[in-house]
C-alpha positions as CSV (number, residue, x, y, z in Angstrom):
1,X,188.2,145.0,-7.3
2,X,189.6,143.2,-10.3
3,X,188.6,144.8,-13.7
4,X,186.5,142.6,-16.0
5,X,188.3,140.5,-18.6
6,X,188.2,142.3,-22.0
7,X,189.4,141.6,-25.5
8,X,192.4,143.8,-24.9
9,X,193.6,141.7,-22.0
10,X,192.8,138.4,-23.6
11,X,195.8,138.6,-25.9
12,X,197.9,137.8,-22.8
13,X,197.2,134.1,-22.3
14,X,198.6,132.5,-19.2
15,X,200.2,129.2,-19.4
16,X,200.8,126.6,-16.7
17,X,202.6,123.3,-17.4
18,X,202.3,120.2,-15.1
19,X,205.4,118.1,-14.9
20,X,205.5,116.3,-18.4
21,X,208.6,114.8,-20.1
22,X,208.6,116.1,-23.6
23,X,211.7,114.2,-24.9
24,X,214.6,116.0,-23.5
25,X,216.6,118.6,-25.4
26,X,214.4,118.4,-28.5
27,X,212.0,120.8,-26.8
28,X,214.6,123.6,-27.2
29,X,214.5,123.4,-30.9
30,X,210.7,122.6,-31.3
31,X,209.5,125.3,-29.0
32,X,211.4,127.9,-31.2
33,X,209.0,126.9,-33.9
34,X,206.0,127.0,-31.6
35,X,206.8,130.6,-30.4
36,X,206.6,131.7,-34.0
37,X,203.5,129.8,-34.7
38,X,201.8,130.9,-31.5
39,X,202.4,134.6,-32.0
40,X,201.7,134.6,-35.7
41,X,198.3,132.9,-35.2
42,X,195.0,134.7,-34.4
43,X,194.6,134.8,-30.6
44,X,191.3,133.5,-29.1
45,X,188.9,136.2,-27.9
46,X,187.7,135.9,-24.4
47,X,184.3,136.9,-23.2
48,X,183.9,140.2,-21.4
49,X,181.8,138.7,-18.6
50,X,182.7,140.7,-15.5
51,X,184.1,138.7,-12.6
52,X,185.0,140.0,-9.3
53,X,187.3,138.5,-6.6
54,X,188.7,139.4,-3.2
55,X,191.6,141.8,-3.4
56,X,194.0,139.1,-2.2
57,X,193.2,136.7,-5.0
58,X,192.1,136.4,-8.6
59,X,188.8,134.5,-9.2
60,X,189.6,131.3,-10.9
61,X,187.1,128.3,-11.3
62,X,187.3,125.1,-13.1
63,X,185.5,126.6,-16.1
64,X,188.3,129.1,-16.6
65,X,190.9,126.3,-17.2
66,X,191.6,124.3,-20.4
67,X,193.4,121.0,-20.0
68,X,195.6,119.8,-22.9
69,X,196.4,116.1,-22.6
70,X,199.3,114.8,-24.8
71,X,198.5,111.2,-25.6
72,X,198.9,108.7,-28.3
73,X,196.9,105.9,-30.0
74,X,198.9,103.3,-28.2
75,X,198.7,104.8,-24.7
76,X,195.3,106.5,-24.6
77,X,193.2,103.3,-24.1
78,X,195.0,101.9,-21.1
79,X,195.5,105.3,-19.4
80,X,191.9,106.3,-19.5
81,X,191.3,105.2,-15.9
82,X,193.8,107.9,-14.7
83,X,191.9,110.6,-16.7
84,X,188.5,109.6,-15.4
85,X,189.7,110.1,-11.9
86,X,190.0,113.9,-12.3
87,X,188.0,114.7,-15.4
88,X,184.4,115.8,-15.0
89,X,182.5,116.5,-18.3
90,X,180.1,119.0,-16.6
91,X,182.8,121.2,-14.9
92,X,186.1,120.5,-16.6
93,X,187.2,121.5,-20.1
94,X,189.9,119.2,-21.5
95,X,191.1,117.9,-24.8
96,X,193.2,114.8,-25.5
97,X,195.6,115.1,-28.5
98,X,196.5,111.8,-30.2
99,X,198.7,111.1,-33.2
100,X,195.9,109.1,-34.8
101,X,192.6,107.4,-33.7
102,X,193.0,104.8,-31.1
103,X,191.0,101.6,-31.2
104,X,189.7,99.9,-28.1
105,X,189.6,96.2,-27.5
106,X,186.1,96.0,-29.0
107,X,187.4,97.4,-32.4
108,X,185.8,100.8,-32.0
109,X,187.8,103.9,-32.5
110,X,188.0,106.6,-29.9
111,X,186.1,109.2,-31.8
112,X,183.3,107.0,-32.8
113,X,182.7,106.0,-29.2
114,X,182.5,109.6,-27.8
115,X,182.8,108.4,-24.2
116,X,181.2,111.2,-22.1
117,X,183.6,110.3,-19.2
118,X,186.6,111.3,-21.2
119,X,187.8,114.5,-22.8
120,X,187.2,115.1,-26.5
121,X,189.8,113.5,-28.7
122,X,191.6,115.7,-31.2
123,X,193.9,114.1,-33.8
124,X,197.0,116.3,-34.0
125,X,198.1,117.7,-37.4
126,X,200.7,115.8,-39.5
127,X,204.2,116.9,-38.5
128,X,206.1,114.4,-40.6
129,X,207.4,117.1,-42.9
130,X,209.0,119.0,-40.0
131,X,212.8,118.8,-39.9
132,X,214.2,116.6,-37.2
133,X,217.9,116.3,-36.4
134,X,218.2,115.4,-32.6
135,X,220.0,112.1,-32.3
136,X,218.5,109.6,-29.9
137,X,215.2,111.5,-29.5
138,X,211.7,110.8,-30.5
139,X,210.3,112.6,-33.5
140,X,206.8,112.5,-31.8
141,X,208.0,115.2,-29.5
142,X,207.4,117.7,-32.4
143,X,203.7,116.7,-32.4
144,X,203.4,116.9,-28.6
145,X,205.1,120.4,-28.6
146,X,202.6,121.7,-31.2
147,X,199.8,120.9,-28.8
148,X,200.4,124.3,-27.4
149,X,199.5,125.9,-30.7
150,X,196.6,123.6,-31.5
151,X,194.8,124.2,-28.2
152,X,195.0,127.9,-28.5
153,X,193.7,127.8,-32.1
154,X,190.5,126.0,-30.7
155,X,189.4,129.5,-29.6
156,X,187.7,128.3,-26.5
157,X,185.9,131.2,-24.7
158,X,186.6,132.5,-21.2
159,X,190.0,130.8,-20.9
160,X,192.4,132.2,-18.3
161,X,194.8,129.2,-17.9
162,X,196.0,126.5,-20.3
163,X,197.3,123.4,-18.4
164,X,199.4,120.8,-20.1
165,X,200.0,117.3,-19.0
166,X,200.6,113.7,-20.2
167,X,197.9,111.1,-20.2
168,X,199.5,109.5,-17.1
169,X,199.2,112.6,-15.1
170,X,196.6,112.7,-12.3
171,X,195.4,116.2,-11.5
172,X,193.8,117.4,-8.3
173,X,191.7,120.0,-9.9
174,X,190.3,121.9,-6.9
175,X,193.8,122.3,-5.5
176,X,195.0,123.5,-8.9
177,X,192.2,126.2,-9.0
178,X,193.3,127.3,-5.5
179,X,197.0,127.5,-6.5
180,X,196.3,129.5,-9.7
181,X,194.1,131.9,-7.8
182,X,197.3,133.4,-6.4
183,X,198.3,134.6,-9.8
184,X,196.9,137.4,-12.0
185,X,195.7,135.6,-15.1
186,X,195.8,138.8,-17.2
187,X,199.6,138.5,-17.1
188,X,202.1,135.8,-18.3
189,X,202.8,133.1,-15.9
190,X,204.4,129.7,-16.3
191,X,203.5,127.7,-13.2
192,X,204.8,124.3,-12.3
193,X,207.7,122.5,-10.9
194,X,210.9,120.9,-12.0
195,X,212.0,117.3,-11.7
196,X,212.7,115.5,-8.3
197,X,215.8,114.0,-10.1
198,X,218.9,116.0,-10.0
199,X,220.1,114.2,-13.2
200,X,217.0,115.1,-15.1
201,X,217.3,118.8,-14.2
202,X,221.0,118.9,-15.2
203,X,220.1,117.3,-18.5
204,X,217.0,119.5,-19.3
205,X,216.9,122.6,-17.1
206,X,216.5,123.6,-13.4
207,X,214.0,126.2,-14.5
208,X,211.9,124.0,-16.8
209,X,208.4,122.7,-15.6
210,X,209.0,119.7,-18.0
211,X,207.0,121.1,-20.7
212,X,208.9,124.0,-22.3
213,X,209.4,127.6,-21.5
214,X,208.0,130.1,-24.2
215,X,210.0,132.9,-22.9
216,X,208.3,133.0,-19.5
217,X,210.2,132.4,-16.2
218,X,209.0,129.4,-14.1
219,X,206.9,130.1,-11.0
220,X,207.7,127.1,-8.7
221,X,204.8,125.4,-7.0
222,X,205.7,122.4,-4.9
223,X,202.4,120.7,-5.3
224,X,203.2,119.8,-8.9
225,X,205.0,116.5,-9.1
226,X,207.0,115.0,-12.1
227,X,207.6,111.9,-10.1
228,X,210.9,111.1,-11.8
229,X,211.3,108.1,-9.5
230,X,210.3,104.5,-9.5
231,X,208.9,101.9,-7.0
232,X,207.3,102.8,-3.7
233,X,206.2,106.4,-3.3
234,X,205.3,106.0,0.3
235,X,208.3,108.1,1.5
236,X,207.4,111.1,-0.7
237,X,203.7,111.0,-0.2
238,X,203.8,110.7,3.6
239,X,206.0,113.8,3.8
240,X,204.4,116.1,1.2
241,X,205.4,119.8,1.2
242,X,203.2,122.3,3.1
243,X,201.3,123.1,-0.2
244,X,198.1,121.8,-2.0
245,X,198.7,118.6,-3.9
246,X,198.1,119.6,-7.7
247,X,199.4,116.7,-9.8
248,X,201.2,113.4,-9.8
249,X,202.8,111.9,-12.9
250,X,204.3,108.7,-14.1
251,X,201.9,106.3,-12.4
252,X,202.9,103.5,-14.9
253,X,206.4,103.5,-13.3
254,X,205.5,103.3,-9.6
255,X,203.9,100.8,-7.4
256,X,200.3,101.0,-6.3
257,X,200.2,103.7,-3.5
258,X,198.0,101.5,-1.2
259,X,198.6,97.9,-0.4
260,X,196.7,95.0,-1.9
261,X,195.2,97.1,-4.7
262,X,195.9,97.7,-8.4
263,X,197.3,101.0,-9.5
264,X,193.9,102.2,-10.6
265,X,192.2,101.0,-7.5
266,X,194.7,102.6,-5.2
267,X,194.2,106.1,-7.0
268,X,190.4,105.6,-6.8
269,X,190.9,105.0,-3.1
270,X,192.9,108.1,-2.6
271,X,190.2,110.1,-4.4
272,X,187.8,109.0,-1.7
273,X,189.6,111.5,0.6
274,X,190.2,114.0,-2.2
275,X,186.5,114.3,-3.0
276,X,185.8,115.0,0.7
277,X,188.6,117.5,1.5
278,X,190.8,118.2,-1.4
279,X,192.9,120.9,0.2
280,X,193.9,118.6,3.1
281,X,194.9,115.5,1.2
282,X,198.5,114.5,2.1
283,X,199.0,117.5,4.3
284,X,201.3,116.3,7.2
285,X,200.5,116.9,10.8
286,X,202.6,115.7,13.7
287,X,201.7,115.3,17.3
288,X,203.0,113.6,20.4
289,X,202.1,111.3,23.2
290,X,204.4,111.9,26.1
291,X,202.7,109.3,28.3
292,X,203.6,106.4,26.1
293,X,206.5,108.2,24.4
294,X,205.1,108.1,20.9
295,X,205.4,110.3,17.9
296,X,202.6,110.3,15.3
297,X,202.8,111.7,11.7
298,X,199.6,112.0,9.8
299,X,199.5,112.4,6.0
300,X,195.8,113.0,5.8
301,X,193.8,110.8,3.4
302,X,196.8,108.5,3.0
303,X,198.7,107.2,6.0
304,X,199.6,107.5,9.7
305,X,203.0,106.6,11.0
306,X,203.6,105.9,14.7
307,X,207.1,106.0,16.0
308,X,208.5,104.8,19.4
309,X,210.2,107.7,21.2
310,X,210.5,111.4,20.4
311,X,211.0,112.1,16.7
312,X,211.8,115.8,16.0
313,X,209.5,117.6,13.6
314,X,212.3,118.7,11.2
315,X,213.4,115.1,10.7
316,X,209.8,113.9,10.0
317,X,209.4,116.4,7.2
318,X,212.2,114.8,5.2
319,X,211.0,112.0,2.9
320,X,212.2,108.5,3.6
321,X,213.9,106.9,0.7
322,X,211.4,104.2,-0.2
323,X,211.6,104.9,-4.0
324,X,214.3,104.3,-6.6
325,X,215.9,106.6,-9.2
326,X,214.2,107.2,-12.5
327,X,217.3,106.2,-14.5
328,X,218.7,102.8,-13.9
329,X,222.4,102.2,-13.8
330,X,225.5,102.7,-11.6
331,X,225.9,106.4,-12.2
332,X,226.0,108.2,-8.9
333,X,224.3,111.3,-10.5
334,X,221.1,109.2,-11.1
335,X,220.7,108.6,-7.3
336,X,220.7,112.3,-6.4
337,X,217.4,114.1,-5.7
338,X,216.4,117.7,-5.5
339,X,215.3,117.5,-1.8
340,X,216.8,116.0,1.4
341,X,216.1,112.3,2.0
342,X,216.6,110.1,5.0
343,X,217.2,106.4,4.7
344,X,214.3,104.0,5.2
345,X,215.4,101.1,7.5
346,X,215.9,97.8,5.7
347,X,214.9,96.0,8.8
348,X,211.1,96.3,8.9
349,X,211.2,96.1,12.8
350,X,213.1,99.3,13.0
351,X,210.5,101.2,10.9
352,X,207.5,103.0,12.5
353,X,204.1,101.4,12.5
354,X,202.2,102.2,9.3
355,X,198.5,102.7,9.0
356,X,196.8,103.2,5.6
357,X,193.6,105.1,5.1
358,X,190.6,102.8,5.0
359,X,187.6,105.2,4.7
360,X,186.6,108.9,5.0
361,X,183.2,110.1,6.1
362,X,181.9,113.6,6.6
363,X,179.3,114.6,9.2
364,X,178.0,117.5,11.2
365,X,180.8,117.2,13.7
366,X,183.6,117.2,11.2
367,X,185.3,114.7,8.9
368,X,186.4,111.3,10.2
369,X,189.2,109.4,8.4
370,X,190.1,105.8,9.6
371,X,193.5,104.2,9.1
372,X,194.1,100.5,9.5
373,X,197.4,99.0,10.5
374,X,199.5,97.4,7.8
375,X,202.2,94.9,9.1
376,X,205.0,93.5,7.0
377,X,206.8,91.7,9.8
378,X,206.1,90.3,13.2
379,X,208.0,92.7,15.4
380,X,208.5,93.0,19.1
381,X,207.0,96.4,19.9
382,X,206.1,98.1,23.2
383,X,202.7,97.4,24.7
384,X,201.1,100.6,23.4
385,X,202.2,100.0,19.8
386,X,201.7,96.2,19.9
387,X,198.0,96.6,20.6
388,X,197.3,99.5,18.4
389,X,195.2,98.4,15.3
390,X,193.3,101.5,14.3
391,X,193.8,105.2,14.1
392,X,190.9,107.5,13.7
393,X,191.4,111.1,12.7
394,X,188.9,114.0,13.3
395,X,189.4,117.2,11.2
396,X,187.4,119.9,9.7
397,X,187.4,120.8,6.0
398,X,190.4,122.8,5.1
399,X,189.2,125.9,3.3
400,X,191.8,127.5,1.1
401,X,192.9,131.0,2.0
402,X,195.2,132.8,-0.4
403,X,196.8,134.9,2.3
404,X,197.6,131.8,4.4
405,X,199.0,130.1,1.3
406,X,201.6,133.0,1.0
407,X,202.6,132.3,4.6
408,X,201.6,128.7,5.4
409,X,201.6,127.2,8.8
410,X,201.3,123.6,9.7
411,X,198.4,122.6,11.8
412,X,198.6,120.9,15.2
413,X,196.9,117.8,16.6
414,X,195.9,116.2,19.9
415,X,196.0,112.5,20.8
416,X,193.4,110.8,22.9
417,X,194.3,108.0,25.4
418,X,194.7,104.6,23.8
419,X,191.5,102.5,24.1
420,X,190.6,99.1,22.9
421,X,193.3,99.0,20.3
422,X,192.5,102.4,18.8
423,X,193.8,106.0,18.9
424,X,191.9,109.1,18.1
425,X,193.6,112.2,16.8
426,X,192.0,115.6,16.5
427,X,193.6,118.1,14.0
428,X,193.2,121.8,14.7
429,X,194.8,125.1,14.1
430,X,197.9,125.7,16.3
431,X,197.8,128.3,19.1
432,X,199.6,131.6,18.5
433,X,202.8,130.6,20.3
434,X,202.3,126.8,20.1
435,X,205.2,124.7,19.1
436,X,205.0,121.2,17.5
437,X,207.2,119.3,19.9
438,X,207.0,116.7,22.7
439,X,206.2,118.4,26.0
440,X,206.9,116.6,29.2
């Protein structure tokens, strides 16, 4: 049994930083100041309410997390739709730190509005007197870095984790809670992930979760995404790691993730699946139809891809390069990523059929998600693929299990016979000795 949280253990605050660009190498200097300020300031006292949890995990809920959102008076207004997607005023504690009061199009300032669908706005303290010598950087990074100190000084009760992100970061809070439950919040942990861009990691650090270090080593979690890339994220989202999706950043720099929608509409559409089965969203499942020689890859709640022929599982787990590098220019370093990639055919007729999620419904027999075909060219496909218009996926809610997260295993799926232009896929746990492959 986990001992109750006490005042003695509350002095060890645990930090988690979602991918968030804090203006390059200036952080190395500014965080030296923060370390001094953080440890010289009174620490918040946590309540001594006993909490118990299974021996394999540490009980964490939404109410034990405080989100600190770095924003500004110029960005806060137009990025509010991102925040509303994940923020819930009754279950989520969050604060938005701005340089000064923002004014909405009606002429009202943010603090006078007190919008209940948004976190409380805090105006950061004046940092204009701080020395600043980093050439080419932004002095605002000093203010953003001090958010760490300012949120601790709020003395919020019952805090196990501080989570830091920019205002264009979308969190998947239930999955974040699941991931953090693997860690003992009484110790020091710095949880996150580095950039997808090799160039950005060389420039900043391979052990930096894009938010600072504070003397704590980074615990890598692949569900955090800095999204240091531009354009179409389809290749990355349709081959997500076997880990809960925790955060996505930089949505202002990418295309809408669903066709024929705005960026905000597309994110709202994704949350239709997130709200039904958060742990399963984007989890990739692959199954085969040996009769028609088809391979099907499901990224639950997002897309289904249907390939002609036998595509090997290891190949399908590699993201297709549909996106562009974060930094523009001819430097070859800019085009290198921190994961394997495979080329996406320029000829649309050489690509798999793609179906995007249309709807998700939950019933007594399970969860049904429907995926509608999205064509970008008139291609000559085989009979089975030519007539396929709809893919329906049956699954059951994926309940997080801390032990299984330590040793994750991909789930299997079965295909029904094609009928009337549709295919039905049933996702299930794999058998003890079952392999994901095409069997004759």
